[in-house]
C-alpha positions as CSV (number, residue, x, y, z in Angstrom):
1,M,107.4,83.3,82.1
2,R,105.7,81.6,85.0
3,C,104.2,83.0,88.1
4,P,106.5,82.7,91.2
5,R,103.6,81.7,93.4
6,C,101.3,79.3,91.6
7,R,103.8,78.4,88.5
8,F,100.9,79.2,86.2
9,E,102.2,80.2,82.6
10,A,102.1,84.0,82.2
11,D,102.4,86.5,79.3
12,E,105.4,88.7,79.2
13,A,103.1,91.7,79.2
14,D,101.1,90.8,82.2
15,C,101.7,92.7,85.5
16,Y,99.7,90.3,87.6
17,C,99.1,86.5,87.5
18,R,95.8,85.7,85.6
19,H,95.4,82.8,87.9
20,C,96.2,83.9,91.4
21,G,96.5,87.6,91.1
22,K,99.9,87.8,92.5
23,P,102.1,90.6,91.0
24,L,104.7,89.4,88.6
25,R,107.1,92.3,88.9
26,P,107.0,93.3,92.7
27,Y,108.3,96.8,93.6
28,M,107.7,98.3,90.1
29,G,104.5,100.3,90.7
30,F,104.1,104.1,90.9
31,W,105.1,104.2,94.4
32,Y,108.5,103.0,93.6
33,D,109.1,105.8,91.0
34,H,110.4,109.4,91.4
35,G,107.0,110.9,91.5
36,G,105.4,108.2,94.0
37,V,108.5,108.8,96.4
38,L,107.8,112.6,96.2
39,L,104.1,112.0,96.8
40,L,104.7,109.6,99.6
41,T,107.4,112.1,101.1
42,L,104.7,114.9,101.4
43,I,102.2,112.4,102.7
44,V,104.0,110.3,105.4
45,G,107.5,112.1,105.5
46,P,110.4,109.9,106.2
47,F,108.6,106.8,106.0
48,S,108.8,107.1,102.6
49,L,112.4,105.8,102.8
50,I,110.8,102.2,103.0
51,P,109.4,101.9,99.5
52,L,112.3,104.3,98.2
53,W,114.8,101.6,99.1
54,L,112.5,98.7,97.9
55,S,112.3,100.2,94.6
56,R,114.0,98.3,91.5
57,K,113.3,101.2,89.4
58,L,115.9,103.6,90.9
59,S,119.5,103.4,90.8
60,V,121.6,103.2,94.2
61,S,122.7,107.0,93.5
62,A,119.4,108.3,92.8
63,K,118.4,106.3,96.2
64,L,121.0,108.1,98.1
65,A,120.1,111.5,96.8
66,W,116.6,110.9,97.6
67,T,117.6,109.7,101.2
68,V,119.8,112.8,101.7
69,G,117.1,115.2,100.5
70,I,114.5,113.5,102.5
71,G,116.6,113.7,105.6
72,V,117.4,117.2,105.2
73,V,113.8,118.1,104.7
74,S,112.5,116.2,107.5
75,A,115.4,117.6,110.0
76,Y,114.3,121.0,109.0
77,L,110.6,120.4,109.7
78,A,111.4,118.9,112.9
79,W,113.5,121.8,113.9
80,S,110.7,124.1,112.6
81,L,108.2,122.4,114.7
82,Y,110.4,122.6,117.8
83,R,111.0,126.4,117.5
84,S,107.2,126.7,117.0
85,V,106.3,124.9,120.3
86,L,109.0,127.1,122.1
87,L,107.7,130.2,120.7
88,F,104.0,129.2,121.5
89,K,105.1,128.2,125.1
90,E,106.8,131.6,125.5
91,A,104.0,133.5,124.3
92,F,101.4,131.8,126.5
93,S,103.8,132.0,129.7
94,Y,103.0,135.8,129.8
95,T,99.2,135.2,129.7
96,F,98.9,132.7,132.2
97,P,100.3,132.6,135.9
98,A,103.3,130.3,136.5
99,G,100.8,128.0,138.8
100,F,98.2,127.8,136.1
């Protein structure tokens, strides 16, 4: 096996090139697995779709299922945030006069 960047000979068990440090198996880390996608979804929301679709560990059907799930959860959270803003605005409309 050779490094795609520097063409240095690499062992099959290596994850990174010992000469230049480039990953030998891109998109195969923790962030590209089910647990990593879940963690990223909790941290950055729908932006976790980027590493999800770059993943080489997950099948296309798993990626579609994750995409639908992330989309539904994101839509629900956006709707909930919108409703909270409306309730907050309504609650303070009684407290302050209209010209305030």
